[in-house]
C-alpha positions, -999 to 999 in steps of 0.1 A, spaced: -327 393 -925 -291 400 -917 -285 432 -897 -255 454 -902 -229 452 -874 -220 481 -852 -182 484 -854 -161 502 -828 -124 503 -825 -103 510 -795 -75 536 -797 -40 522 -794 -34 539 -761 -64 520 -746 -52 488 -760 -18 492 -745 -33 498 -710 -55 467 -713 -27 444 -725 -9 447 -691 -39 433 -672 -36 398 -658 -54 369 -676 -67 338 -659 -51 306 -673 -84 292 -685 -89 319 -712 -87 307 -747 -88 340 -765 -61 367 -766 -53 386 -734 -65 419 -749 -98 406 -762 -105 387 -730 -96 416 -707 -116 440 -728 -147 418 -728 -144 413 -690 -141 450 -684 -170 460 -708 -191 431 -694 -187 445 -659 -198 479 -671 -228 464 -689 -238 445 -657 -235 477 -636 -250 502 -659 -276 483 -678 -288 456 -653 -279 463 -617 -288 499 -620 -324 491 -627 -323 508 -661 -358 505 -675 -344 502 -711 -329 468 -702 -354 456 -675 -368 429 -698 -334 415 -707 -306 395 -691 -270 393 -702 -248 363 -706 -210 368 -708 -192 342 -727 -155 349 -722 -143 317 -737 -166 314 -767 -150 297 -797 -149 328 -819 -135 349 -791 -152 366 -761 -187 378 -765 -217 390 -745 -252 381 -753 -284 400 -743 -315 378 -743 -351 382 -731 -354 378 -693 -384 354 -697 -367 334 -724 -330 330 -715 -324 302 -741 -339 324 -769 -319 338 -798 -299 368 -785 -313 402 -792 -279 417 -790 -245 399 -794 -213 418 -788 -181 402 -800 -146 413 -791 -120 408 -818 -83 417 -814 -69 436 -844 -36 452 -850 -34 482 -827 -65 474 -806 -98 458 -802 -128 459 -825 -163 453 -811 -189 439 -834 -225 444 -821 -254 429 -839 -290 417 -835 -323 435 -833 -312 457 -804 -283 470 -825 -308 486 -849 -336 495 -824 -343 528 -808 -317 518 -782 -289 515 -808 -275 551 -803 -273 546 -765 -258 511 -769 -232 524 -793 -223 554 -772 -219 532 -741 -198 506 -759 -176 533 -774 -171 549 -740 -163 516 -723 -140 505 -751 -120 537 -748 -115 530 -711 -144 549 -695 -162 533 -666 -192 555 -660 -229 550 -668 -245 575 -692 
């Protein structure tokens, strides 16, 4: 069963601020997508995992900044780190900003509204947790 993606777009102002951030030479994706994925990944780590948030206690995350289709972050079961991701977040540069495509079982679970709200906030430049 294919799940519908959660699509989020960054406002142009947020995209401009991100484009000025330095990019390590090893990155294969665009500066904007890479920098956005790195920033959002740091917020995911802090807010969902390091905070001890019970909603994400049974998962771990795996950032893939140089994935072949562009940067992405995978959320997998803690006890099965090689399992199919329960949430995949892809960062795609588009004219005027970044689009985030989030899909997998967690994107349609009871956590979906929270995941969507957090991703929208972080994509827009916010850094806080809930």
